[in-house]
C-alpha positions in Angstrom: 7.1 -18.4 -8.0 9.4 -20.5 -5.6 8.8 -18.7 -2.3 5.7 -17.4 -0.6 5.0 -13.8 -1.1 3.3 -11.5 1.4 1.9 -8.2 0.2 1.8 -5.9 3.2 0.7 -2.4 4.3 0.5 -0.7 7.6 -1.2 2.4 8.9 0.5 4.0 11.8 0.4 6.8 14.2 3.6 8.4 12.9 6.8 7.9 11.1 9.3 6.9 13.8 9.2 3.2 14.5 10.7 3.7 17.9 7.5 5.5 19.1 4.8 5.2 16.5 2.1 2.4 16.7 0.9 0.3 14.0 -3.0 0.7 14.1 -4.0 -1.3 11.1 -2.3 -4.0 9.0 -3.3 -6.0 5.9 -1.4 -9.0 4.6 -2.2 -10.9 1.4 0.0 -14.0 1.4 0.3 -15.9 -1.8 1.9 -19.4 -1.5 3.8 -21.2 -4.3 0.8 -23.2 -5.2 -1.2 -20.1 -5.7 -3.1 -20.2 -2.4 -4.1 -16.8 -1.2 -4.7 -15.9 2.4 -5.9 -12.5 3.3 -5.8 -11.0 6.9 -6.7 -7.5 7.9 -7.3 -5.9 11.3 -7.4 -2.7 13.2 -5.0 -2.6 16.2 -5.8 -0.7 19.3 -3.1 1.9 20.1 -1.8 2.0 23.6 0.2 5.2 23.7 -1.2 8.1 21.7 1.2 10.6 23.2 3.6 10.2 20.3 0.9 10.2 17.6 1.2 12.7 14.9 -2.0 14.5 13.8 -1.1 14.3 10.0 -0.9 10.5 10.3 -4.1 10.2 12.2 -5.8 12.3 9.5 -4.5 10.3 6.6 -5.5 6.8 8.1 -8.9 8.0 9.4 -8.3 7.7 13.1 -8.7 11.4 13.7 -12.2 11.3 12.1 -13.4 8.0 13.5 -11.4 6.9 16.6 -14.4 4.9 17.8 -13.7 2.4 15.1 -10.7 1.2 17.2 -12.7 0.8 20.6 -13.1 -2.9 20.2 -9.9 -3.5 18.1 -7.5 -6.2 19.4 -4.0 -5.2 20.7 -0.7 -6.1 18.9 0.0 -8.6 21.6 -3.3 -10.3 20.5 -2.8 -10.3 16.7 1.0 -10.4 16.6 1.3 -14.1 16.6 -1.0 -14.3 13.5 1.0 -11.6 11.8 4.3 -13.7 12.4 2.5 -16.8 11.1 1.4 -15.2 7.9 4.8 -13.7 7.2 6.8 -16.8 8.0 8.9 -17.8 5.0 7.7 -15.1 2.9 9.2 -12.4 0.7 7.8 -9.1 2.0 6.5 -6.9 -0.7 5.2 -3.3 -0.3 5.2 0.4 -1.1 8.3 1.7 0.8 8.4 -1.8 2.3 11.3 -1.2 4.7 9.0 1.2 6.5 6.4 -1.5 7.0 9.1 -4.0 8.0 10.6 -1.7 10.6 7.2 -0.7 12.0 6.1 -4.4 12.4 9.4 -5.5 13.9 9.4 -2.7 16.6 5.6 -3.0 17.4 5.7 -6.8 17.8 8.8 -6.4 20.0 7.3 -4.0 22.2 4.3 -6.2 22.5 6.3 -9.1 23.5 5.5 -11.1 20.5 8.1 -13.7 19.7 9.2 -14.4 16.1 11.0 -12.6 13.3 9.7 -10.5 10.4 11.5 -11.5 7.4 14.2 -9.3 5.9 13.7 -10.5 2.3 11.8 -7.9 0.6 10.6 -6.2 -2.7 9.8 -2.5 -2.8 7.3 -1.7 -5.7 8.6 1.9 -5.6 11.8 0.5 -7.2 9.8 -1.1 -9.9 7.7 2.1 -10.4 11.0 4.1 -10.8 12.3 1.6 -13.4 9.3 1.2 -15.5 6.9 4.0 -15.0 9.1 7.1 -14.5 10.4 6.8 -18.0 6.8 6.8 -19.2 6.1 10.0 -17.4 5.3 9.2 -13.7 6.2 12.2 -11.7 6.1 11.1 -8.3 6.5 7.5 -6.7 3.7 7.8 -4.2 0.9 5.2 -4.5 -1.6 8.0 -5.1 0.4 9.3 -8.0 0.7 5.7 -9.5 -2.9 5.3 -9.1 -3.7 8.5 -11.1 -1.0 7.7 -13.6 -2.4 4.1 -14.3 -6.2 5.4 -14.0 -6.8 3.3 -10.9 -9.5 4.1 -8.5 -8.5 5.9 -5.3 -11.6 5.0 -3.4 -10.5 3.5 0.1 -6.9 4.7 -0.2 -4.9 4.6 3.0 -6.9 1.7 4.3 -4.5 -1.2 4.7 -6.3 -3.8 2.5 -6.9 -1.4 -0.3 -3.2 -0.4 -0.3 -2.0 -4.1 -0.1 -4.3 -4.9 -3.0 -2.8 -2.2 -5.0 0.7 -3.1 -4.1 -0.1 -6.6 -5.3 -1.6 -5.3 -8.6 1.3 -3.0 -9.3 3.9 -5.8 -8.5 2.1 -8.3 -10.9 2.0 -5.5 -13.6 5.7 -4.3 -13.3 7.7 -7.4 -12.0 10.2 -8.7 -14.7 8.5 -6.5 -17.2 10.1 -7.2 -20.6 10.1 -5.0 -23.7 6.9 -6.2 -25.3 4.9 -5.8 -21.9 6.5 -2.3 -21.4 5.4 -1.4 -25.0 1.9 -2.4 -24.5 1.8 -0.3 -21.3 3.1 2.7 -23.2 0.6 2.5 -25.9 -2.2 1.9 -23.3 -1.1 5.0 -21.3 -0.9 7.0 -24.5 -4.4 5.9 -25.4 -5.6 7.0 -21.9 -4.1 10.4 -22.2 -5.9 10.9 -25.5 -9.2 9.7 -24.0 -8.7 12.2 -21.1 -8.1 15.0 -23.5 -11.1 14.2 -25.6 -13.3 14.0 -22.3 -12.0 17.3 -21.3 -12.8 18.9 -24.7 -16.3 17.5 -24.6 -16.9 18.7 -21.2 -15.8 22.3 -22.2 -18.2 22.1 -25.2 -21.0 20.9 -23.0 -20.5 23.8 -20.7 -20.4 26.3 -23.5 -18.3 29.5 -23.7 -17.3 31.1 -20.3 -19.1 34.5 -19.9 -16.8 37.4 -19.6 
């Protein structure tokens, strides 16, 4: 690894970077010497008039808005975000979305500095390596289910950033032998799931008509 890498996830109030706000961000920066720096924070929204109800339901704001009562503003945490992303390759799930959201939110908050345009999207890696093995959807939840990864904590920024890092390390520059091992591992997982389902059916006994 010759350049620092930043695994990033944002949780937002919508999909349009021109209006939506970043209300949670997580960054895992890995420097070339292997040093890992983690940062996560909620961010207080300032204009909820543009917020989309579905987005707020997914990221938990709708259920627990009080968790953002004491959160810092983007103007307060923006310099730290710029510092952590400096000189990094940005890596994420649909990372162009995170890049656009951070860029627009930082600019609106008056934070000086640039968000790097060097990026790697793990969705591309999933399409290349997992779709041929049977992955039906490129969403992170679908990837988790396909690889039998836990979903607890999904759609919290740090959990998603951690899984982006895990996925990138699994799939990046995957050669023939690693793909073959993954194929056999997934096949064994499917067999185990089938056996478990059969056992559960036998434990429940015949269904009464």
